[in-house]
C-alpha positions in Angstrom: 0.0 0.0 0.0 1.3 3.4 -0.9 1.1 6.1 1.7 0.8 9.6 0.6 3.9 11.6 1.6 3.4 14.7 3.7 5.6 17.2 5.4 4.6 18.4 8.9 4.1 22.1 9.4 6.4 22.8 12.3 6.7 26.1 14.2 9.6 26.9 16.5 9.8 30.0 18.7 12.9 32.3 18.5 14.1 30.9 21.8 14.6 27.5 20.1 15.7 28.7 16.7 18.4 31.0 18.1 20.1 28.0 19.8 21.5 25.8 17.0 21.6 22.7 19.3 18.1 23.1 20.5 16.8 23.8 17.0 18.5 20.7 15.6 17.1 18.5 18.4 13.5 19.9 17.9 13.8 19.3 14.1 15.1 15.8 14.7 12.2 15.1 17.1 9.8 16.3 14.4 11.4 14.0 11.8 11.0 11.1 14.2 7.3 11.9 14.6 6.9 12.0 10.8 8.7 8.7 10.5 6.4 7.2 13.1 3.3 8.4 11.2 4.6 7.1 7.8 5.5 3.7 9.3 2.0 3.4 10.8 0.4 3.5 7.3 -2.2 6.0 8.5 -3.0 8.8 6.0 -3.1 12.1 7.7 -3.8 15.2 5.5 -2.0 17.7 7.7 0.3 17.6 10.7 0.8 20.7 12.7 3.7 20.6 15.2 4.1 23.6 17.5 7.2 23.7 19.7 7.5 25.9 22.8 10.2 26.4 25.4 8.7 26.3 28.9 11.8 27.3 30.8 15.3 28.5 30.1 18.1 30.2 31.9 19.0 29.9 34.7 17.4 26.4 34.9 17.5 23.6 32.4 15.2 24.0 29.4 12.0 22.2 29.1 10.6 21.8 25.6 6.9 21.2 24.9 5.4 20.1 21.6 1.8 20.3 20.6 0.6 18.1 17.7 -2.7 18.3 15.8 -4.2 17.5 12.5 -6.5 20.5 12.5 -5.7 24.2 12.8 -6.5 25.9 16.1 -7.1 22.6 17.9 -8.0 23.5 21.5 -6.7 20.2 22.7 -3.6 19.1 20.7 -1.7 16.1 21.8 1.2 17.3 24.0 4.5 16.1 25.4 7.3 17.7 27.4 11.0 16.9 27.1 14.1 17.7 29.0 17.3 18.5 27.1 18.6 15.1 28.0 15.4 13.5 26.8 15.8 15.3 23.5 19.4 14.0 23.2 18.5 10.4 23.8 17.2 9.2 20.3 15.7 5.9 21.5 13.8 7.6 24.3 12.7 10.4 22.0 11.5 7.9 19.4 9.4 6.1 22.0 8.0 9.5 23.2 7.1 10.4 19.6 5.3 7.0 19.3 3.3 7.8 22.4 2.5 11.3 21.1 1.3 9.9 17.8 -1.0 7.4 19.6 -2.3 10.2 21.7 -3.1 12.2 18.6 -4.9 9.1 17.1 -7.0 8.8 20.2 -8.0 12.5 20.1 -8.9 12.2 16.4 -11.1 9.1 17.1 -12.9 11.0 19.9 -13.4 14.0 17.7 -14.8 11.8 15.0 -17.1 9.9 17.4 -18.4 13.2 18.8 -19.1 14.4 15.2 -21.0 11.2 14.4 -22.9 11.4 17.7 -24.0 15.0 16.9 -25.0 13.9 13.4 -27.1 11.0 14.7 -28.7 13.2 17.4 -29.5 15.8 14.8 -31.1 13.1 12.5 -33.1 11.7 15.4 -34.5 15.1 16.2 -35.8 15.7 12.7 
């Protein structure tokens, strides 16, 4: 089965892009998420990946990523990472797998809610 190729739309704040190491790590994490999605065989029309930095100097940075398949999703799938967690590729790969599964669950709930509203609307007619 051929899976349509897609490129995630990722956004990174200046705090991440201004640090070459952090930016490279966030880009690699986004690539790992894309690989996970491609390997799953699920066709997803859009993937929106929004990175933020929750803390910085003087403490260690904490990165957060929100992932959705629809714009302005009020409840994107989210994960947080320490700098060490971002550096450990196997741990990061597992985290991206869990993030992808979380997004699939949210997509399923959203679809079920839409079907439920449709059925309720049909029953009221």
